[in-house]
N, C-alpha and C positions, 0 to 999 in steps of 0.2 A: 504494500500499500504506499503510495507517494501522496503526501498532502502538499499542494502548493500554497505558499503564502502570499505570492505576488498580489499586492494591492487589495488584500483581503483585510477587513477589520478584525483585529486580534487583540483579545484581553489576556494579559498574563496575570494570573492569581498568585500572590506572594512572590513579588519581583525580586526579593532578597538582595543579592549583590549586583543585579543587573545583567548577569551573564546571558540569561535567556532572552533578555529584552534586546541585547545587542544582536544575538543570533537572528532573532525574528526581524528586526529592523533591516539587518544585512540581506535578508530574503525578500525585502520589499514589502513587508506586511505594514499597515497602518496600526501601530501598536499603542495600547493603553496598558501602562504597568500599575497594578494595584497591589497595595499591601496595607496591613492593619498598622504596621510600624512606620512612623514618619522618617526614622533613620533608614529603613530599608528603601523607601521611596527616594530619600536623598542619595543613597548609595546608587541606585539605578540611574538617577539624573546625572551624577558625576561620571558614571561609566559611559553613558551615552555621549556626554559632552567630550570625553577623552576620545572617542571614536568618531566624532563629528556626525553623529546620527540624531534623529528626531523622534520623539515619542510624546505622549501625553501621560500625566501621572495622576493617581488618585489614591489618598489615604482613606481606606474603608475596610469594613468587615466583608469577607467573601460570601458570607451568608445573607448579607443584607447591603448590596453595594450601592442602592440608590440610583443605578443606571436605568435607562429606559428598556422597555420591553424591546426584544428582538434587535439589539443594538450592535451584536457582533457576529461574524461568520464563523469565527474559531475562538474557543476559549482554551488556554494552556494552563493546566495545574500540575506542576511538578513536585511530587512528594510532599503534598500539602493536605490531603483530604483526611488523613488520619489524625491531623492535629485539630480538626474543626468538627462541628456538628454536621456529619456527612449528609444526612438527609436534608437539612436545611440548605446546605451549600449546593448539594447537586440539584436540587429544586431551583435555587437561584440561578445557577449556570444554565439550566434549560430555559428559564424565563428570559434571559438576555441574549440567548442564541436566536438567530435567524431560523426560519422553517428550512430544515435540511442542513442546518449548521452543525458543526463538529466540535465536540470537546475532546480534548487529548488530556487524559488524567493519568499520571503515574503515581503508584502507591506501593508501599512495601507489603509484602504479604508471603504467606506460604501457599503457594498454588497447588500444593498436594493435599492440602487440609481442606475440609468442606466448611467449617465454621470459622467465623471471625472471633479472635480473642479480645476481650474489652478489659481495660485497665481503669480502676478507679483512682489512680494516682499517676503523676507524671515522672515517676522514677524510671520509667522504661523508655529512656531516650526522648522524653517529652511526648511520646505517642499516647493517644488515648486507646488505640486499637491496632491490632496487627491482623491484617485481612486474611480471610480464606476465600474458597470459591463462591460463598454466598454473596460476595461483593457484586456479582452479576445482577442478583435480584435487587439490591439496594440501588444499583444505577439504572436498572430497567424500570423501576418505578418513576424515574424522571425522563428517560429518553427511549425512543422508539426502537433503537438498535444499539447493542453494545458488543463490540469485538475485542478480543484479547490479543495483544501484539507483542511478541517477544523481542526485546531491544538487544539482546545479546547476539542473536542470530537474525539479523534484520536485512532483508533484500539479498539474501544469500551470502552475506559477509559477516564474520565474526567480529564483535566490537569488544573493547578492553574494559567490559563492566561485568557486574554480577550476572552469571548465567540466568538468574531468576528474575532479572530486571524486566518489568511488564509495563506496558502501557494500555489503557483501555481506551479504545475510540468509540466515542458516544455520539450517535446521531440523533438530532432532534426530529 
């Protein structure tokens, strides 16, 4: 599967250091970088300035962005859903996606295990949960189609990441 970013409206949830914002802008996406942390948004702004690239920025909660309905063609959430109220966040992502829009969501999990493990504390790397295969149903509650994509062996090439690194491609 190849997703073209060319001139697509793209929201990056949890922009962090700005690394993914730079990557998307280089692919000619019209990027909005969102994070609940003003420091993370500032980091992304500085990274984009360093590379001479443009984006818009928003300090907001990913589960309640305040953005208009159907505002984005693509939403990208890299290793973020397990830190948030996932049902609220996936519902918000679906709300702001255009019809037929794509959400690319990477989350850690054990894809050999059926059930998600939930933690009542943040002593487990700040994660509220470690997903199992039941994440498909969680995502299908908000999206019409959900596909699992192995990022280690993507497009016939092996990449230097964890062999279980997975992205979920969610279609509205």
